[in-house]
C-alpha positions as CSV (number, residue, x, y, z in Angstrom):
1,M,-24.5,1.8,-50.8
2,V,-22.2,3.1,-52.9
3,A,-19.7,6.1,-52.2
4,Y,-19.1,8.7,-55.3
5,S,-16.4,11.5,-54.6
6,F,-17.2,14.4,-56.9
7,K,-14.6,17.6,-57.9
8,P,-15.4,20.4,-55.8
9,R,-16.6,22.4,-59.1
10,F,-19.9,20.0,-58.6
11,I,-20.7,20.6,-55.0
12,E,-23.0,23.3,-55.0
13,P,-25.0,22.2,-58.8
14,I,-25.3,18.6,-56.8
15,R,-26.6,20.8,-53.7
16,Q,-29.4,23.1,-55.9
17,G,-30.5,20.2,-57.6
18,L,-29.1,21.0,-60.9
19,K,-26.3,17.7,-61.3
20,T,-28.5,14.3,-61.0
21,Q,-26.2,12.6,-62.4
22,T,-22.9,11.2,-63.0
23,I,-20.4,9.2,-66.0
24,R,-18.0,6.5,-64.5
25,A,-15.9,4.3,-66.5
26,V,-16.6,1.0,-65.7
27,G,-13.8,-1.0,-63.8
28,L,-13.1,-3.3,-60.5
29,R,-15.3,-1.5,-58.7
30,R,-18.8,-1.7,-58.5
31,H,-21.1,0.8,-58.8
32,A,-24.9,2.0,-57.9
33,R,-27.9,0.1,-58.9
34,P,-31.2,1.2,-58.7
35,G,-33.5,2.1,-55.7
36,E,-29.6,1.8,-53.7
37,L,-28.6,4.5,-51.7
38,L,-25.8,6.6,-52.6
39,Q,-23.7,8.4,-50.8
40,L,-22.0,11.6,-52.7
41,Y,-18.3,13.6,-51.4
42,S,-16.2,15.7,-52.4
43,G,-12.9,15.1,-51.6
44,M,-13.0,11.5,-50.4
45,R,-10.3,9.4,-48.8
46,T,-8.6,13.5,-48.3
47,A,-8.4,15.2,-45.3
48,H,-11.0,17.7,-46.8
49,C,-14.1,15.4,-47.6
50,Q,-17.3,16.7,-47.1
51,R,-20.3,14.1,-48.0
52,I,-22.5,16.5,-50.4
53,L,-26.2,15.8,-50.1
54,P,-27.7,12.9,-47.4
55,D,-27.4,10.0,-48.6
56,T,-30.3,9.4,-51.8
57,P,-31.5,6.8,-54.0
58,C,-30.1,5.5,-57.2
59,L,-32.8,6.3,-59.8
60,T,-31.4,4.7,-63.0
61,V,-27.8,3.0,-64.0
62,M,-27.8,3.5,-68.1
63,N,-24.9,2.6,-70.5
64,V,-23.5,5.9,-71.6
65,K,-21.3,6.3,-75.3
66,I,-20.0,9.4,-75.7
67,T,-18.0,10.1,-79.0
68,F,-15.8,13.4,-79.2
69,R,-14.2,15.0,-81.6
70,E,-12.1,18.2,-81.4
71,G,-13.9,21.0,-80.1
72,E,-17.4,19.4,-79.4
73,I,-19.1,16.4,-78.1
74,A,-20.4,15.0,-81.5
75,R,-22.7,12.0,-80.3
76,I,-24.2,10.7,-77.2
77,F,-25.9,7.6,-76.3
78,T,-27.6,5.9,-73.4
79,D,-28.8,2.2,-73.3
80,C,-28.2,2.9,-77.2
81,V,-31.0,5.8,-77.7
82,P,-29.3,9.0,-79.4
83,V,-29.8,11.7,-76.7
84,R,-31.4,14.7,-78.6
85,D,-30.3,17.8,-76.5
86,L,-26.4,17.6,-75.8
87,D,-26.9,20.8,-73.7
88,A,-29.7,19.5,-71.6
89,F,-27.5,16.3,-70.9
90,A,-24.5,18.0,-70.1
91,L,-26.8,20.9,-67.2
92,R,-28.1,17.6,-65.7
93,D,-24.2,16.5,-65.4
94,G,-23.6,19.8,-63.9
95,F,-22.2,21.8,-66.7
96,T,-23.2,24.7,-68.0
97,D,-24.2,23.4,-71.8
98,A,-21.7,20.6,-74.8
99,V,-19.0,23.0,-74.8
100,D,-18.6,23.5,-71.1
101,M,-19.4,19.4,-71.2
102,W,-16.3,19.1,-73.3
103,A,-13.9,21.1,-72.1
104,F,-13.8,18.7,-68.8
105,W,-13.4,15.7,-71.1
106,R,-10.4,17.1,-72.5
107,D,-9.0,18.3,-69.2
108,N,-9.7,15.4,-67.4
109,H,-9.6,13.0,-69.5
110,P,-7.2,13.8,-72.2
111,E,-7.4,9.8,-73.5
112,T,-10.3,9.8,-74.4
113,V,-11.1,13.8,-76.5
114,P,-11.0,13.0,-79.7
115,G,-12.3,9.7,-79.3
116,C,-15.0,7.8,-77.8
117,F,-15.6,7.2,-74.1
118,R,-17.6,4.0,-73.2
119,G,-19.6,4.0,-69.4
120,L,-22.2,3.7,-67.3
121,L,-24.7,7.0,-66.4
122,I,-25.9,6.6,-62.5
123,E,-29.0,9.0,-61.7
124,W,-30.5,10.2,-58.5
125,A,-32.7,11.8,-56.8
126,R,-32.6,15.7,-57.0
127,P,-32.2,17.0,-53.2
128,A,-36.5,18.2,-52.8
129,E,-37.6,14.7,-54.4
130,T,-35.2,12.9,-51.2
131,E,-36.3,14.6,-48.6
132,M,-39.8,14.4,-49.2
133,A,-39.4,9.9,-49.5
134,V,-37.6,10.1,-46.5
135,A,-40.2,12.3,-44.7
136,A,-42.9,10.0,-45.7
């Protein structure tokens, strides 16, 4: 099992099934693999730690590349395939649109804006799908 921690702004989008993916840097820590259960938290390793959902299965893990320009996300690629609808991608990542996603990256990862980020895109099942799988 792999645990991921999220900022408070993402708690409700995750619970509502609007945010079904996360983008993470590749580093020393092992990331989830398809089929493995994920633990989704907010405030991990703090007194305010809370579990967002019951354990949920990882569906896919893909390479992701995001190219930023000043004021916008220029391109996103998943496993070398261009993402055609940046706003839809941003919605699945818990943002209102691609501009909101760009602003988050600018504020939280200023080293990448403008520039390029390479990492992993980890997707999980929506809460209703997880509940159905557990009931079966």
